Structure formats: C-alpha cells, structure tokens
N, CA, C and O atoms as a Tinker XYZ file with bonds, in Angstrom:
   388  protein
     1  N    197.285000  -28.983000  -65.070000    73     2
     2  CA   196.208000  -29.932000  -64.955000    64     1     3
     3  C    195.011000  -29.503000  -65.792000    63     2     4     5
     4  O    194.416000  -30.338000  -66.473000    81     3
     5  N    194.647000  -28.238000  -65.761000    73     3     6
     6  CA   193.525000  -27.707000  -66.481000    64     5     7
     7  C    193.865000  -27.780000  -67.946000    63     6     8     9
     8  O    193.012000  -28.151000  -68.753000    81     7
     9  N    195.084000  -27.440000  -68.319000    73     7    10
    10  CA   195.520000  -27.492000  -69.774000    64     9    11
    11  C    195.392000  -28.926000  -70.282000    63    10    12    13
    12  O    194.936000  -29.136000  -71.406000    81    11
    13  N    195.783000  -29.909000  -69.486000    73    11    14
    14  CA   195.605000  -31.315000  -69.894000    64    13    15
    15  C    194.181000  -31.674000  -70.123000    63    14    16    17
    16  O    193.865000  -32.364000  -71.093000    81    15
    17  N    193.342000  -31.247000  -69.298000    73    15    18
    18  CA   191.880000  -31.417000  -69.441000    64    17    19
    19  C    191.354000  -30.833000  -70.653000    63    18    20    21
    20  O    190.598000  -31.492000  -71.368000    81    19
    21  N    191.714000  -29.574000  -70.963000    73    19    22
    22  CA   191.303000  -28.889000  -72.135000    64    21    23
    23  C    191.900000  -29.578000  -73.415000    63    22    24    25
    24  O    191.227000  -29.695000  -74.439000    81    23
    25  N    193.094000  -29.993000  -73.320000    73    23    26
    26  CA   193.691000  -30.734000  -74.412000    64    25    27
    27  C    192.952000  -32.044000  -74.676000    63    26    28    29
    28  O    192.754000  -32.402000  -75.837000    81    27
    29  N    192.550000  -32.746000  -73.669000    73    27    30
    30  CA   191.817000  -33.958000  -73.850000    64    29    31
    31  C    190.473000  -33.751000  -74.444000    63    30    32    33
    32  O    190.016000  -34.565000  -75.246000    81    31
    33  N    189.790000  -32.633000  -74.059000    73    31    34
    34  CA   188.523000  -32.282000  -74.677000    64    33    35
    35  C    188.678000  -32.003000  -76.148000    63    34    36    37
    36  O    187.882000  -32.471000  -76.962000    81    35
    37  N    189.739000  -31.210000  -76.510000    73    35    38
    38  CA   190.015000  -30.955000  -77.916000    64    37    39
    39  C    190.301000  -32.209000  -78.694000    63    38    40    41
    40  O    189.792000  -32.390000  -79.800000    81    39
    41  N    191.140000  -33.108000  -78.107000    73    39    42
    42  CA   191.424000  -34.370000  -78.801000    64    41    43
    43  C    190.196000  -35.216000  -78.981000    63    42    44    45
    44  O    190.007000  -35.852000  -80.017000    81    43
    45  N    189.334000  -35.222000  -77.931000    73    43    46
    46  CA   188.109000  -36.053000  -78.023000    64    45    47
    47  C    187.132000  -35.518000  -79.136000    63    46    48    49
    48  O    186.535000  -36.266000  -79.910000    81    47
    49  N    187.036000  -34.191000  -79.134000    73    47    50
    50  CA   186.254000  -33.571000  -80.225000    64    49    51
    51  C    186.724000  -33.837000  -81.562000    63    50    52    53
    52  O    185.935000  -34.107000  -82.467000    81    51
    53  N    188.023000  -33.771000  -81.735000    73    51    54
    54  CA   188.620000  -34.048000  -83.064000    64    53    55
    55  C    188.461000  -35.488000  -83.372000    63    54    56    57
    56  O    188.099000  -35.787000  -84.510000    81    55
    57  N    188.681000  -36.391000  -82.525000    73    55    58
    58  CA   188.544000  -37.898000  -82.800000    64    57    59
    59  C    187.112000  -38.231000  -83.053000    63    58    60    61
    60  O    186.780000  -38.728000  -84.129000    81    59
    61  N    186.255000  -37.980000  -82.116000    73    59    62
    62  CA   184.841000  -38.460000  -82.273000    64    61    63
    63  C    184.031000  -37.567000  -83.259000    63    62    64    65
    64  O    183.120000  -38.048000  -83.933000    81    63
    65  N    184.370000  -36.317000  -83.322000    73    63    66
    66  CA   183.737000  -35.458000  -84.387000    64    65    67
    67  C    184.195000  -35.963000  -85.789000    63    66    68    69
    68  O    183.384000  -36.001000  -86.715000    81    67
    69  N    185.441000  -36.337000  -85.944000    73    67    70
    70  CA   185.884000  -36.887000  -87.232000    64    69    71
    71  C    185.188000  -38.222000  -87.531000    63    70    72    73
    72  O    184.868000  -38.504000  -88.685000    81    71
    73  N    184.961000  -39.017000  -86.535000    73    71    74
    74  CA   184.232000  -40.212000  -86.695000    64    73    75
    75  C    182.802000  -39.956000  -87.146000    63    74    76    77
    76  O    182.273000  -40.665000  -88.001000    81    75
    77  N    182.180000  -38.934000  -86.561000    73    75    78
    78  CA   180.787000  -38.665000  -86.926000    64    77    79
    79  C    180.742000  -38.127000  -88.391000    63    78    80    81
    80  O    179.841000  -38.479000  -89.153000    81    79
    81  N    181.666000  -37.325000  -88.745000    73    79    82
    82  CA   181.686000  -36.794000  -90.197000    64    81    83
    83  C    181.939000  -37.924000  -91.143000    63    82    84    85
    84  O    181.309000  -38.002000  -92.198000    81    83
    85  N    182.900000  -38.858000  -90.774000    73    83    86
    86  CA   183.141000  -39.999000  -91.613000    64    85    87
    87  C    181.953000  -40.847000  -91.866000    63    86    88    89
    88  O    181.636000  -41.162000  -93.013000    81    87
    89  N    181.282000  -41.228000  -90.805000    73    87    90
    90  CA   180.079000  -42.064000  -90.853000    64    89    91
    91  C    178.978000  -41.452000  -91.761000    63    90    92    93
    92  O    178.299000  -42.135000  -92.528000    81    91
    93  N    178.857000  -40.114000  -91.612000    73    91    94
    94  CA   177.857000  -39.403000  -92.434000    64    93    95
    95  C    178.213000  -39.326000  -93.888000    63    94    96    97
    96  O    177.324000  -39.227000  -94.733000    81    95
    97  N    179.554000  -39.371000  -94.228000    73    95    98
    98  CA   180.003000  -39.312000  -95.641000    64    97    99
    99  C    180.033000  -40.680000  -96.263000    63    98   100   101
   100  O    180.130000  -40.778000  -97.487000    81    99
   101  N    179.956000  -41.743000  -95.491000    73    99   102
   102  CA   180.122000  -43.117000  -96.103000    64   101   103
   103  C    179.048000  -43.385000  -97.100000    63   102   104   105
   104  O    179.292000  -44.128000  -98.050000    81   103
   105  N    177.859000  -42.826000  -96.953000    73   103   106
   106  CA   176.766000  -43.098000  -97.827000    64   105   107
   107  C    177.061000  -42.569000  -99.222000    63   106   108   109
   108  O    176.614000  -43.140000 -100.217000    81   107
   109  N    177.799000  -41.500000  -99.293000    73   107   110
   110  CA   178.034000  -40.760000 -100.478000    64   109   111
   111  C    179.363000  -41.001000 -101.197000    63   110   112   113
   112  O    179.699000  -40.309000 -102.158000    81   111
   113  N    180.112000  -41.997000 -100.710000    73   111   114
   114  CA   181.411000  -42.304000 -101.346000    64   113   115
   115  C    181.372000  -43.583000 -102.035000    63   114   116   117
   116  O    180.548000  -44.448000 -101.740000    81   115
   117  N    182.311000  -43.733000 -103.017000    73   115   118
   118  CA   182.376000  -45.036000 -103.777000    64   117   119
   119  C    183.073000  -46.032000 -103.048000    63   118   120   121
   120  O    182.809000  -47.216000 -103.258000    81   119
   121  N    184.002000  -45.672000 -102.148000    73   119   122
   122  CA   184.867000  -46.605000 -101.435000    64   121   123
   123  C    184.745000  -46.351000  -99.897000    63   122   124   125
   124  O    185.639000  -45.768000  -99.284000    81   123
   125  N    183.643000  -46.794000  -99.317000    73   123   126
   126  CA   183.428000  -46.519000  -97.886000    64   125   127
   127  C    184.528000  -47.112000  -97.007000    63   126   128   129
   128  O    184.939000  -46.490000  -96.028000    81   127
   129  N    185.005000  -48.304000  -97.347000    73   127   130
   130  CA   186.050000  -48.962000  -96.503000    64   129   131
   131  C    187.302000  -48.102000  -96.518000    63   130   132   133
   132  O    187.911000  -47.858000  -95.476000    81   131
   133  N    187.674000  -47.654000  -97.678000    73   131   134
   134  CA   188.917000  -46.795000  -97.831000    64   133   135
   135  C    188.710000  -45.531000  -96.989000    63   134   136   137
   136  O    189.618000  -45.104000  -96.276000    81   135
   137  N    187.588000  -44.969000  -97.068000    73   135   138
   138  CA   187.266000  -43.695000  -96.306000    64   137   139
   139  C    187.383000  -43.991000  -94.821000    63   138   140   141
   140  O    188.033000  -43.231000  -94.103000    81   139
   141  N    186.784000  -45.056000  -94.339000    73   139   142
   142  CA   186.759000  -45.421000  -92.921000    64   141   143
   143  C    188.221000  -45.690000  -92.465000    63   142   144   145
   144  O    188.619000  -45.179000  -91.418000    81   143
   145  N    188.992000  -46.437000  -93.180000    73   143   146
   146  CA   190.324000  -46.776000  -92.844000    64   145   147
   147  C    191.265000  -45.512000  -92.841000    63   146   148   149
   148  O    192.095000  -45.332000  -91.950000    81   147
   149  N    191.090000  -44.699000  -93.838000    73   147   150
   150  CA   191.877000  -43.449000  -93.925000    64   149   151
   151  C    191.536000  -42.512000  -92.753000    63   150   152   153
   152  O    192.417000  -41.903000  -92.147000    81   151
   153  N    190.255000  -42.419000  -92.461000    73   151   154
   154  CA   189.807000  -41.553000  -91.388000    64   153   155
   155  C    190.361000  -42.117000  -90.031000    63   154   156   157
   156  O    190.823000  -41.360000  -89.178000    81   155
   157  N    190.296000  -43.476000  -89.866000    73   155   158
   158  CA   190.776000  -44.004000  -88.631000    64   157   159
   159  C    192.270000  -43.719000  -88.405000    63   158   160   161
   160  O    192.707000  -43.344000  -87.317000    81   159
   161  N    193.017000  -43.917000  -89.482000    73   159   162
   162  CA   194.492000  -43.691000  -89.403000    64   161   163
   163  C    194.734000  -42.271000  -89.073000    63   162   164   165
   164  O    195.558000  -42.004000  -88.199000    81   163
   165  N    194.088000  -41.329000  -89.695000    73   163   166
   166  CA   194.300000  -39.948000  -89.471000    64   165   167
   167  C    193.869000  -39.520000  -88.044000    63   166   168   169
   168  O    194.589000  -38.802000  -87.351000    81   167
   169  N    192.697000  -39.978000  -87.643000    73   167   170
   170  CA   192.165000  -39.658000  -86.291000    64   169   171
   171  C    193.083000  -40.239000  -85.215000    63   170   172   173
   172  O    193.353000  -39.584000  -84.208000    81   171
   173  N    193.561000  -41.460000  -85.426000    73   171   174
   174  CA   194.396000  -42.081000  -84.447000    64   173   175
   175  C    195.758000  -41.353000  -84.381000    63   174   176   177
   176  O    196.302000  -41.142000  -83.296000    81   175
   177  N    196.283000  -40.986000  -85.520000    73   175   178
   178  CA   197.578000  -40.277000  -85.573000    64   177   179
   179  C    197.466000  -38.883000  -84.827000    63   178   180   181
   180  O    198.390000  -38.498000  -84.111000    81   179
   181  N    196.398000  -38.190000  -84.996000    73   179   182
   182  CA   196.199000  -36.950000  -84.263000    64   181   183
   183  C    196.032000  -37.173000  -82.767000    63   182   184   185
   184  O    196.586000  -36.433000  -81.954000    81   183
   185  N    195.260000  -38.207000  -82.408000    73   183   186
   186  CA   195.146000  -38.505000  -80.996000    64   185   187
   187  C    196.453000  -38.945000  -80.345000    63   186   188   189
   188  O    196.791000  -38.480000  -79.257000    81   187
   189  N    197.170000  -39.812000  -80.985000    73   187   190
   190  CA   198.457000  -40.201000  -80.430000    64   189   191
   191  C    199.496000  -39.071000  -80.310000    63   190   192   193
   192  O    200.276000  -38.981000  -79.362000    81   191
   193  N    199.443000  -38.191000  -81.381000    73   191   194
   194  CA   200.382000  -37.054000  -81.333000    64   193   195
   195  C    200.009000  -36.144000  -80.193000    63   194   196   197
   196  O    200.886000  -35.589000  -79.531000    81   195
   197  N    198.736000  -35.979000  -79.952000    73   195   198
   198  CA   198.328000  -35.116000  -78.809000    64   197   199
   199  C    198.777000  -35.706000  -77.511000    63   198   200   201
   200  O    199.241000  -34.949000  -76.658000    81   199
   201  N    198.678000  -37.028000  -77.278000    73   199   202
   202  CA   199.172000  -37.655000  -76.097000    64   201   203
   203  C    200.667000  -37.585000  -76.037000    63   202   204   205
   204  O    201.233000  -37.460000  -74.951000    81   203
   205  N    201.342000  -37.663000  -77.189000    73   203   206
   206  CA   202.784000  -37.502000  -77.229000    64   205   207
   207  C    203.247000  -36.151000  -76.698000    63   206   208   209
   208  O    204.217000  -36.031000  -75.950000    81   207
   209  N    202.461000  -35.101000  -77.149000    73   207   210
   210  CA   202.839000  -33.793000  -76.624000    64   209   211
   211  C    202.558000  -33.681000  -75.152000    63   210   212   213
   212  O    203.246000  -32.914000  -74.477000    81   211
   213  N    201.574000  -34.406000  -74.592000    73   211   214
   214  CA   201.272000  -34.334000  -73.192000    64   213   215
   215  C    202.211000  -35.159000  -72.251000    63   214   216   217
   216  O    202.135000  -35.075000  -71.025000    81   215
   217  N    203.068000  -35.933000  -72.884000    73   215   218
   218  CA   203.889000  -36.851000  -72.068000    64   217   219
   219  C    204.863000  -36.048000  -71.202000    63   218   220   221
   220  O    205.307000  -36.569000  -70.179000    81   219
   221  N    205.216000  -34.819000  -71.554000    73   219   222
   222  CA   206.158000  -34.134000  -70.696000    64   221   223
   223  C    205.545000  -33.714000  -69.364000    63   222   224   225
   224  O    206.284000  -33.441000  -68.419000    81   223
   225  N    204.246000  -33.655000  -69.261000    73   223   226
   226  CA   203.522000  -33.380000  -68.043000    64   225   227
   227  C    203.438000  -34.502000  -67.074000    63   226   228   229
   228  O    203.030000  -34.330000  -65.925000    81   227
   229  N    203.836000  -35.681000  -67.551000    73   227   230
   230  CA   203.843000  -36.851000  -66.754000    64   229   231
   231  C    202.538000  -37.736000  -66.933000    63   230   232   233
   232  O    201.603000  -37.353000  -67.637000    81   231
   233  N    202.534000  -38.823000  -66.318000    73   231   234
   234  CA   201.372000  -39.761000  -66.448000    64   233   235
   235  C    200.121000  -39.152000  -65.886000    63   234   236   237
   236  O    199.021000  -39.493000  -66.323000    81   235
   237  N    200.248000  -38.298000  -64.972000    73   235   238
   238  CA   198.993000  -37.709000  -64.328000    64   237   239
   239  C    198.234000  -36.789000  -65.338000    63   238   240   241
   240  O    197.004000  -36.781000  -65.378000    81   239
   241  N    199.033000  -35.990000  -66.176000    73   239   242
   242  CA   198.394000  -35.221000  -67.208000    64   241   243
   243  C    197.797000  -36.040000  -68.308000    63   242   244   245
   244  O    196.770000  -35.697000  -68.894000    81   243
   245  N    198.488000  -37.170000  -68.582000    73   243   246
   246  CA   197.905000  -38.039000  -69.670000    64   245   247
   247  C    196.682000  -38.717000  -69.206000    63   246   248   249
   248  O    195.760000  -38.907000  -69.999000    81   247
   249  N    196.605000  -39.118000  -67.908000    73   247   250
   250  CA   195.370000  -39.737000  -67.413000    64   249   251
   251  C    194.242000  -38.776000  -67.409000    63   250   252   253
   252  O    193.128000  -39.183000  -67.737000    81   251
   253  N    194.431000  -37.511000  -67.061000    73   251   254
   254  CA   193.457000  -36.455000  -67.054000    64   253   255
   255  C    192.957000  -36.242000  -68.511000    63   254   256   257
   256  O    191.757000  -36.142000  -68.767000    81   255
   257  N    193.889000  -36.183000  -69.410000    73   255   258
   258  CA   193.478000  -35.997000  -70.873000    64   257   259
   259  C    192.698000  -37.199000  -71.318000    63   258   260   261
   260  O    191.700000  -37.015000  -72.015000    81   259
   261  N    193.053000  -38.384000  -70.988000    73   259   262
   262  CA   192.284000  -39.574000  -71.363000    64   261   263
   263  C    190.896000  -39.558000  -70.783000    63   262   264   265
   264  O    189.941000  -39.938000  -71.461000    81   263
   265  N    190.753000  -39.119000  -69.521000    73   263   266
   266  CA   189.454000  -38.946000  -68.903000    64   265   267
   267  C    188.582000  -37.920000  -69.670000    63   266   268   269
   268  O    187.378000  -38.112000  -69.842000    81   267
   269  N    189.213000  -36.860000  -70.108000    73   267   270
   270  CA   188.432000  -35.854000  -70.874000    64   269   271
   271  C    188.028000  -36.434000  -72.232000    63   270   272   273
   272  O    186.935000  -36.150000  -72.721000    81   271
   273  N    188.883000  -37.229000  -72.834000    73   271   274
   274  CA   188.506000  -37.822000  -74.183000    64   273   275
   275  C    187.342000  -38.770000  -73.987000    63   274   276   277
   276  O    186.425000  -38.801000  -74.808000    81   275
   277  N    187.362000  -39.517000  -72.951000    73   275   278
   278  CA   186.266000  -40.436000  -72.673000    64   277   279
   279  C    184.959000  -39.688000  -72.290000    63   278   280   281
   280  O    183.859000  -40.122000  -72.632000    81   279
   281  N    185.114000  -38.582000  -71.589000    73   279   282
   282  CA   183.974000  -37.787000  -71.299000    64   281   283
   283  C    183.327000  -37.137000  -72.527000    63   282   284   285
   284  O    182.106000  -36.999000  -72.599000    81   283
   285  N    184.159000  -36.744000  -73.483000    73   283   286
   286  CA   183.653000  -36.262000  -74.770000    64   285   287
   287  C    182.938000  -37.315000  -75.493000    63   286   288   289
   288  O    181.921000  -37.039000  -76.130000    81   287
   289  N    183.427000  -38.560000  -75.432000    73   287   290
   290  CA   182.712000  -39.636000  -76.092000    64   289   291
   291  C    181.346000  -39.813000  -75.580000    63   290   292   293
   292  O    180.412000  -39.941000  -76.372000    81   291
   293  N    181.160000  -39.830000  -74.256000    73   291   294
   294  CA   179.815000  -40.015000  -73.643000    64   293   295
   295  C    178.935000  -38.816000  -74.075000    63   294   296   297
   296  O    177.767000  -39.025000  -74.402000    81   295
   297  N    179.445000  -37.597000  -74.088000    73   295   298
   298  CA   178.580000  -36.449000  -74.481000    64   297   299
   299  C    178.208000  -36.541000  -75.898000    63   298   300   301
   300  O    177.060000  -36.258000  -76.239000    81   299
   301  N    179.147000  -36.940000  -76.801000    73   299   302
   302  CA   178.771000  -36.990000  -78.212000    64   301   303
   303  C    177.789000  -38.122000  -78.582000    63   302   304   305
   304  O    176.952000  -37.998000  -79.477000    81   303
   305  N    177.945000  -39.239000  -77.832000    73   303   306
   306  CA   176.988000  -40.364000  -78.024000    64   305   307
   307  C    175.576000  -39.840000  -77.613000    63   306   308   309
   308  O    174.596000  -40.079000  -78.318000    81   307
   309  N    175.498000  -39.156000  -76.518000    73   307   310
   310  CA   174.256000  -38.609000  -76.032000    64   309   311
   311  C    173.678000  -37.621000  -77.053000    63   310   312   313
   312  O    172.472000  -37.612000  -77.299000    81   311
   313  N    174.543000  -36.793000  -77.642000    73   311   314
   314  CA   174.029000  -35.814000  -78.649000    64   313   315
   315  C    173.540000  -36.499000  -79.898000    63   314   316   317
   316  O    172.513000  -36.126000  -80.465000    81   315
   317  N    174.282000  -37.510000  -80.328000    73   315   318
   318  CA   173.851000  -38.213000  -81.558000    64   317   319
   319  C    172.502000  -38.963000  -81.294000    63   318   320   321
   320  O    171.585000  -38.937000  -82.115000    81   319
   321  N    172.437000  -39.593000  -80.171000    73   319   322
   322  CA   171.161000  -40.269000  -79.873000    64   321   323
   323  C    170.003000  -39.343000  -79.874000    63   322   324   325
   324  O    168.919000  -39.688000  -80.345000    81   323
   325  N    170.214000  -38.161000  -79.349000    73   323   326
   326  CA   169.159000  -37.121000  -79.326000    64   325   327
   327  C    168.768000  -36.720000  -80.688000    63   326   328   329
   328  O    167.585000  -36.490000  -80.938000    81   327
   329  N    169.759000  -36.613000  -81.653000    73   327   330
   330  CA   169.440000  -36.165000  -82.996000    64   329   331
   331  C    168.729000  -37.192000  -83.824000    63   330   332   333
   332  O    167.841000  -36.877000  -84.616000    81   331
   333  N    169.137000  -38.451000  -83.629000    73   331   334
   334  CA   168.529000  -39.599000  -84.454000    64   333   335
   335  C    167.219000  -40.114000  -83.800000    63   334   336   337
   336  O    166.496000  -40.870000  -84.448000    81   335
   337  N    166.906000  -39.758000  -82.623000    73   335   338
   338  CA   165.744000  -40.199000  -81.926000    64   337   339
   339  C    166.007000  -41.436000  -81.107000    63   338   340   341
   340  O    167.036000  -42.100000  -81.229000    81   339
   341  N    165.048000  -41.711000  -80.280000    73   339   342
   342  CA   165.203000  -42.857000  -79.443000    64   341   343
   343  C    164.788000  -44.122000  -80.190000    63   342   344   345
   344  O    163.902000  -44.035000  -81.041000    81   343
   345  N    165.365000  -45.278000  -79.929000    73   343   346
   346  CA   165.034000  -46.470000  -80.559000    64   345   347
   347  C    163.559000  -46.886000  -80.314000    63   346   348   349
   348  O    163.081000  -46.787000  -79.184000    81   347
   349  N    162.867000  -47.330000  -81.316000    73   347   350
   350  CA   161.498000  -47.771000  -81.110000    64   349   351
   351  C    161.439000  -49.241000  -80.681000    63   350   352   353
   352  O    162.451000  -49.903000  -80.449000    81   351
   353  N    160.163000  -49.716000  -80.588000    73   351   354
   354  CA   160.057000  -51.157000  -80.119000    64   353   355
   355  C    160.626000  -52.096000  -81.141000    63   354   356   357
   356  O    161.141000  -53.148000  -80.762000    81   355
   357  N    160.564000  -51.775000  -82.446000    73   355   358
   358  CA   161.186000  -52.661000  -83.483000    64   357   359
   359  C    162.666000  -52.798000  -83.295000    63   358   360   361
   360  O    163.245000  -53.840000  -83.602000    81   359
   361  N    163.279000  -51.770000  -82.798000    73   359   362
   362  CA   164.771000  -51.821000  -82.583000    64   361   363
   363  C    165.147000  -52.664000  -81.332000    63   362   364   365
   364  O    166.308000  -53.053000  -81.206000    81   363
   365  N    164.205000  -52.956000  -80.411000    73   363   366
   366  CA   164.417000  -53.639000  -79.278000    64   365   367
   367  C    164.009000  -55.085000  -79.341000    63   366   368   369
   368  O    164.055000  -55.791000  -78.333000    81   367
   369  N    163.612000  -55.536000  -80.504000    73   367   370
   370  CA   163.252000  -56.938000  -80.652000    64   369   371
   371  C    161.719000  -57.157000  -80.467000    63   370   372   373
   372  O    161.256000  -58.298000  -80.469000    81   371
   373  N    160.955000  -56.079000  -80.312000    73   371   374
   374  CA   159.537000  -56.232000  -80.092000    64   373   375
   375  C    158.824000  -56.361000  -81.488000    63   374   376   377
   376  O    159.436000  -56.262000  -82.552000    81   375
   377  N    157.583000  -56.573000  -81.394000    73   375   378
   378  CA   156.752000  -56.739000  -82.549000    64   377   379
   379  C    156.484000  -55.389000  -83.169000    63   378   380   381
   380  O    156.329000  -54.396000  -82.457000    81   379
   381  N    156.427000  -55.338000  -84.522000    73   379   382
   382  CA   156.044000  -54.140000  -85.252000    64   381   383
   383  C    154.530000  -54.022000  -85.280000    63   382   384   385
   384  O    153.800000  -55.002000  -85.431000    81   383
   385  N    154.087000  -52.764000  -85.128000    73   383   386
   386  CA   152.604000  -52.564000  -85.123000    64   385   387
   387  C    152.249000  -51.825000  -86.381000    63   386   388
   388  O    151.076000  -51.535000  -86.617000    81   387
C-alpha cells in the first residue's frame, strides 16, 4: 500500500512537473502546439505505464496511486500560485487603478 502511494507521488511529479516544464518552454519554441501535443503523449504514456505496472496489486493499489497523483496536483498548483503571485483585482474583473 505504501509502495503504491509512493509510486503515485512519483507519477504525479513526472506528469505535472513535465506539464510545468512544457508550459515554460512554449514561449521559446517555434511550434508550441507540437511541443504541447508531444509532451502530452509522452506524459500520458508514462502515467498509463505506471498504472499498468500497479495493476498486479489490484484495484486498491491503483486507487491509492490515483489519490497520490491527485494530491501531487493540488500541491503543485499551490506551489505555482505561490511563485507567480496572487491574482490582483484586474484578474478578478475589477477596475484597474
């Protein structure tokens, strides 16, 4: 059970960390759509292969790994929000001052 949780954390870091890196590199590439699609296919292949390896542990282990992936998503979103700053009033539809 603990191994499934750690595997889910690793898969989440690989998936969402790869997404973060891809989005940061989109400004510097000539073909951002190709980069995004290629990154998505690779990240999804890694994620699905990880869950394929966890299938021998049964559905319970896969659910625990999925929970860990979702947990990593929430942690990474919070980290990114902290690095880019909180949205200002102009981002919320308010008037600019």
